[in-house]
C-alpha positions as a Python dict, from the first residue, in 0.01 Angstrom:
ca = {
    (1, 'X'): (0, 0, 0),
    (2, 'X'): (-143, -43, -349),
    (3, 'X'): (-344, -350, -250),
    (4, 'X'): (-494, -167, 48),
    (5, 'X'): (-591, 126, -175),
    (6, 'X'): (-764, -107, -421),
    (7, 'X'): (-953, -275, -139),
    (8, 'X'): (-1070, 60, -4),
    (9, 'X'): (-1186, 177, -346),
    (10, 'X'): (-1386, -144, -407),
    (11, 'X'): (-1508, -184, -48),
    (12, 'X'): (-1872, -109, -119),
    (13, 'X'): (-1896, -376, -389),
    (14, 'X'): (-1740, -665, -196),
    (15, 'X'): (-1948, -964, -89),
    (16, 'X'): (-1925, -1086, 270),
    (17, 'X'): (-1686, -1365, 167),
    (18, 'X'): (-1471, -1127, -37),
    (19, 'X'): (-1465, -884, 255),
    (20, 'X'): (-1331, -1157, 483),
    (21, 'X'): (-1053, -1226, 232),
    (22, 'X'): (-975, -853, 210),
    (23, 'X'): (-960, -825, 589),
    (24, 'X'): (-723, -1124, 604),
    (25, 'X'): (-496, -956, 348),
    (26, 'X'): (-489, -628, 541),
    (27, 'X'): (-433, -804, 873),
    (28, 'X'): (-135, -1012, 756),
    (29, 'X'): (-2, -909, 412),
    (30, 'X'): (322, -1101, 472),
    (31, 'X'): (127, -1426, 491),
    (32, 'X'): (-31, -1344, 153),
    (33, 'X'): (297, -1240, -4),
    (34, 'X'): (451, -1579, 65),
    (35, 'X'): (149, -1807, 101),
    (36, 'X'): (-86, -1996, -130),
    (37, 'X'): (-447, -1949, -231),
    (38, 'X'): (-536, -2226, 14),
    (39, 'X'): (-351, -2049, 297),
    (40, 'X'): (-541, -1724, 240),
    (41, 'X'): (-874, -1905, 200),
    (42, 'X'): (-816, -2088, 528),
    (43, 'X'): (-721, -1764, 710),
    (44, 'X'): (-1041, -1598, 585),
    (45, 'X'): (-1255, -1910, 638),
    (46, 'X'): (-1382, -1904, 278),
    (47, 'X'): (-1342, -2116, -32),
    (48, 'X'): (-1051, -2073, -274),
    (49, 'X'): (-1293, -1943, -536),
    (50, 'X'): (-1367, -1637, -317),
    (51, 'X'): (-996, -1555, -308),
    (52, 'X'): (-971, -1568, -687),
    (53, 'X'): (-1291, -1365, -730),
    (54, 'X'): (-1157, -1091, -502),
    (55, 'X'): (-829, -1078, -692),
    (56, 'X'): (-1019, -1034, -1017),
    (57, 'X'): (-1255, -773, -871),
    (58, 'X'): (-954, -571, -752),
    (59, 'X'): (-821, -563, -1107),
    (60, 'X'): (-561, -839, -1086),
    (61, 'X'): (-526, -1115, -1344),
    (62, 'X'): (-533, -1376, -1072),
    (63, 'X'): (-393, -1471, -732),
    (64, 'X'): (-33, -1469, -855),
    (65, 'X'): (-74, -1111, -978),
    (66, 'X'): (-227, -1011, -641),
    (67, 'X'): (56, -1185, -457),
    (68, 'X'): (323, -1006, -661),
    (69, 'X'): (160, -673, -582),
    (70, 'X'): (161, -754, -209),
    (71, 'X'): (529, -849, -234),
    (72, 'X'): (608, -516, -401),
    (73, 'X'): (419, -333, -127),
    (74, 'X'): (614, -519, 142),
    (75, 'X'): (945, -450, -30),
    (76, 'X'): (867, -78, -35),
    (77, 'X'): (768, -81, 332),
    (78, 'X'): (1078, -269, 441),
    (79, 'X'): (1315, -18, 287),
    (80, 'X'): (1480, 237, 517),
    (81, 'X'): (1307, 572, 563),
    (82, 'X'): (1599, 735, 377),
    (83, 'X'): (1489, 549, 63),
    (84, 'X'): (1113, 557, 123),
    (85, 'X'): (1110, 936, 146),
    (86, 'X'): (1174, 960, -229),
    (87, 'X'): (844, 779, -291),
    (88, 'X'): (646, 1001, -56),
    (89, 'X'): (361, 1171, -235),
    (90, 'X'): (189, 1467, -74),
    (91, 'X'): (-175, 1365, -49),
    (92, 'X'): (-486, 1535, 71),
    (93, 'X'): (-577, 1555, 436),
    (94, 'X'): (-862, 1315, 363),
    (95, 'X'): (-617, 1060, 217),
    (96, 'X'): (-403, 1082, 528),
    (97, 'X'): (-709, 1049, 751),
    (98, 'X'): (-823, 744, 553),
    (99, 'X'): (-483, 579, 593),
    (100, 'X'): (-474, 636, 969),
    (101, 'X'): (-835, 524, 1016),
    (102, 'X'): (-750, 212, 818),
    (103, 'X'): (-465, 140, 1059),
    (104, 'X'): (-696, 170, 1358),
    (105, 'X'): (-966, -46, 1198),
    (106, 'X'): (-721, -316, 1089),
    (107, 'X'): (-572, -325, 1438),
    (108, 'X'): (-892, -328, 1643),
    (109, 'X'): (-1116, -529, 1413),
    (110, 'X'): (-852, -801, 1382),
    (111, 'X'): (-820, -844, 1759),
    (112, 'X'): (-814, -1193, 1904),
    (113, 'X'): (-1060, -1143, 2189),
    (114, 'X'): (-936, -1449, 2379),
    (115, 'X'): (-579, -1319, 2362),
    (116, 'X'): (-691, -974, 2478),
    (117, 'X'): (-882, -1122, 2770),
    (118, 'X'): (-577, -1326, 2871),
    (119, 'X'): (-345, -1023, 2857),
    (120, 'X'): (-585, -800, 3052),
    (121, 'X'): (-630, -1071, 3316),
    (122, 'X'): (-254, -1092, 3368),
    (123, 'X'): (-207, -714, 3370),
    (124, 'X'): (-485, -691, 3630),
    (125, 'X'): (-319, -948, 3856),
    (126, 'X'): (-139, -730, 4112),
    (127, 'X'): (76, -1023, 4223),
    (128, 'X'): (251, -1017, 3886),
    (129, 'X'): (507, -753, 3792),
    (130, 'X'): (482, -603, 3443),
    (131, 'X'): (772, -519, 3213),
    (132, 'X'): (743, -344, 2877),
    (133, 'X'): (1007, -368, 2603),
    (134, 'X'): (989, -145, 2297),
    (135, 'X'): (1202, -38, 2005),
    (136, 'X'): (1289, 330, 1961),
    (137, 'X'): (1027, 390, 1690),
    (138, 'X'): (743, 289, 1923),
    (139, 'X'): (903, 433, 2238),
    (140, 'X'): (655, 724, 2248),
    (141, 'X'): (339, 513, 2258),
    (142, 'X'): (519, 268, 2488),
    (143, 'X'): (597, 547, 2734),
    (144, 'X'): (232, 657, 2735),
    (145, 'X'): (119, 299, 2796),
    (146, 'X'): (370, 248, 3079),
    (147, 'X'): (275, 582, 3238),
    (148, 'X'): (-98, 508, 3234),
    (149, 'X'): (-67, 148, 3345),
    (150, 'X'): (157, 252, 3635),
    (151, 'X'): (-112, 492, 3756),
    (152, 'X'): (-358, 202, 3767),
    (153, 'X'): (-136, -50, 3944),
    (154, 'X'): (209, -93, 4101),
    (155, 'X'): (498, -300, 3964),
    (156, 'X'): (508, -160, 3609),
    (157, 'X'): (842, -82, 3445),
    (158, 'X'): (993, -20, 3104),
    (159, 'X'): (1311, -207, 3014),
    (160, 'X'): (1559, -21, 2795),
    (161, 'X'): (1904, 135, 2807),
    (162, 'X'): (2252, -11, 2774),
    (163, 'X'): (2311, -382, 2729),
    (164, 'X'): (2425, -398, 3091),
    (165, 'X'): (2102, -234, 3211),
    (166, 'X'): (1874, -445, 2991),
    (167, 'X'): (2034, -775, 3087),
    (168, 'X'): (2031, -680, 3456),
    (169, 'X'): (1659, -598, 3448),
    (170, 'X'): (1580, -916, 3255),
    (171, 'X'): (1775, -1122, 3506),
    (172, 'X'): (1578, -969, 3793),
    (173, 'X'): (1235, -1035, 3640),
    (174, 'X'): (1012, -1268, 3837),
    (175, 'X'): (931, -1591, 3657),
    (176, 'X'): (558, -1517, 3686),
    (177, 'X'): (594, -1165, 3541),
    (178, 'X'): (404, -1040, 3236),
    (179, 'X'): (614, -891, 2956),
    (180, 'X'): (478, -681, 2669),
    (181, 'X'): (707, -652, 2365),
    (182, 'X'): (640, -383, 2100),
    (183, 'X'): (827, -346, 1770),
    (184, 'X'): (754, -340, 1396),
    (185, 'X'): (936, -456, 1082),
    (186, 'X'): (1306, -372, 1061),
    (187, 'X'): (1308, -486, 1421),
    (188, 'X'): (1576, -367, 1661),
    (189, 'X'): (1812, -652, 1738),
    (190, 'X'): (1833, -571, 2108),
    (191, 'X'): (1455, -602, 2137),
    (192, 'X'): (1464, -947, 1973),
    (193, 'X'): (1756, -1053, 2193),
    (194, 'X'): (1576, -934, 2508),
    (195, 'X'): (1258, -1112, 2404),
    (196, 'X'): (1453, -1432, 2343),
    (197, 'X'): (1595, -1414, 2695),
    (198, 'X'): (1242, -1367, 2833),
    (199, 'X'): (1119, -1665, 2632),
    (200, 'X'): (1411, -1889, 2729),
    (201, 'X'): (1343, -1813, 3097),
    (202, 'X'): (985, -1932, 3047),
    (203, 'X'): (835, -1591, 3120),
    (204, 'X'): (497, -1518, 2960),
    (205, 'X'): (498, -1245, 2693),
    (206, 'X'): (255, -1064, 2465),
    (207, 'X'): (382, -930, 2133),
    (208, 'X'): (251, -622, 1950),
    (209, 'X'): (393, -637, 1601),
    (210, 'X'): (311, -613, 1231),
    (211, 'X'): (287, -974, 1114),
    (212, 'X'): (229, -1332, 1220),
    (213, 'X'): (567, -1397, 1055),
    (214, 'X'): (739, -1147, 1284),
    (215, 'X'): (1017, -1290, 1504),
    (216, 'X'): (829, -1134, 1795),
    (217, 'X'): (512, -1326, 1711),
    (218, 'X'): (710, -1650, 1682),
    (219, 'X'): (787, -1667, 2056),
    (220, 'X'): (502, -1468, 2215),
    (221, 'X'): (233, -1644, 2414),
    (222, 'X'): (-22, -1415, 2246),
    (223, 'X'): (25, -1180, 1952),
    (224, 'X'): (-158, -864, 1847),
    (225, 'X'): (-114, -741, 1490),
    (226, 'X'): (-112, -365, 1433),
    (227, 'X'): (-169, -167, 1115),
    (228, 'X'): (121, 67, 1040),
    (229, 'X'): (75, 187, 681),
    (230, 'X'): (174, 544, 610),
    (231, 'X'): (177, 789, 323),
    (232, 'X'): (518, 910, 442),
    (233, 'X'): (860, 755, 497),
    (234, 'X'): (790, 640, 854),
    (235, 'X'): (554, 374, 988),
    (236, 'X'): (240, 495, 1160),
    (237, 'X'): (193, 412, 1529),
    (238, 'X'): (-168, 529, 1550),
    (239, 'X'): (-297, 171, 1535),
    (240, 'X'): (-55, 65, 1810),
    (241, 'X'): (-166, 354, 2029),
    (242, 'X'): (-534, 268, 1975),
    (243, 'X'): (-469, -90, 2086),
    (244, 'X'): (-270, 16, 2393),
    (245, 'X'): (-547, 261, 2488),
    (246, 'X'): (-799, -23, 2468),
    (247, 'X'): (-583, -242, 2691),
    (248, 'X'): (-555, 37, 2949),
    (249, 'X'): (-933, 86, 2947),
    (250, 'X'): (-995, -285, 3003),
    (251, 'X'): (-738, -301, 3286),
    (252, 'X'): (-894, 7, 3449),
    (253, 'X'): (-1234, -161, 3434),
    (254, 'X'): (-1094, -481, 3583),
    (255, 'X'): (-915, -294, 3864),
    (256, 'X'): (-1187, -38, 3918),
    (257, 'X'): (-1180, -37, 4299),
    (258, 'X'): (-806, -52, 4365),
    (259, 'X'): (-727, 171, 4066),
    (260, 'X'): (-974, 433, 4190),
    (261, 'X'): (-802, 441, 4528),
    (262, 'X'): (-457, 462, 4365),
    (263, 'X'): (-562, 743, 4131),
    (264, 'X'): (-720, 924, 4425),
    (265, 'X'): (-387, 928, 4611),
    (266, 'X'): (-209, 1061, 4302),
    (267, 'X'): (-469, 1331, 4241),
    (268, 'X'): (-454, 1439, 4607),
    (269, 'X'): (-77, 1488, 4589),
    (270, 'X'): (-105, 1681, 4264),
    (271, 'X'): (-379, 1900, 4410),
    (272, 'X'): (-187, 1968, 4729),
    (273, 'X'): (123, 2069, 4537),
    (274, 'X'): (-77, 2261, 4274),
    (275, 'X'): (116, 2056, 4019),
    (276, 'X'): (-143, 2099, 3744),
    (277, 'X'): (-324, 2404, 3615),
    (278, 'X'): (-593, 2485, 3363),
    (279, 'X'): (-394, 2789, 3252),
    (280, 'X'): (-611, 3050, 3424),
    (281, 'X'): (-443, 3333, 3614),
    (282, 'X'): (-679, 3319, 3912),
}
């Protein structure tokens, strides 16, 4: 994103107030693209003058110019990968590293600690089943999250498959279950439909998505925003993975005793069956 690049290049010269505005822009660009100066100032907890000063420092003629640039960035990101690939510019390894590190920082530094604590508490409650719903693009990181969480506690499942399968699993969910929904812009309709069913049943859900304006955020009990900018045609899921890793760590800490016993049983079975190897021939 052009705005993100400008913020990175001017980072060292930003005041604390301007930095808060910049962080608010990176955390929720959609809100900036369609909001007012007052909206952005309120999100960053600064005065409107700080918003205007940042826009000027970044080389824009004013807030409207900054807003138009954000809208252009969002339009480019929302296009299909088949179109975005024509805009892909081969950058240096350092540019790619900077983009991915920015995704991780934007995701973790923008965390709502109260929301994280609430999610971890529910995931650590062994009386509650856990269901995870994810679009295809984030299926890889979702599988890793499901796999690790299941090793820490029982009652963890991933909901996906045919419409018959998805609706059956949703119907069988306990009302006190915890559901985690993961998807980014250009959302898959089946994910939104499944989430709506969860919401209409009154089941608690946490959403991992790209914007406070996301349809996932609109009906989640708590929402976590993830950075997904990429130099290529596809969204990055590095920020999402970093967040899911943090959640797993916190759950493991919360369930230290029972999780240790559970992992011990798993390790014993693997060891007995010689299921894993370090690659040595001895």
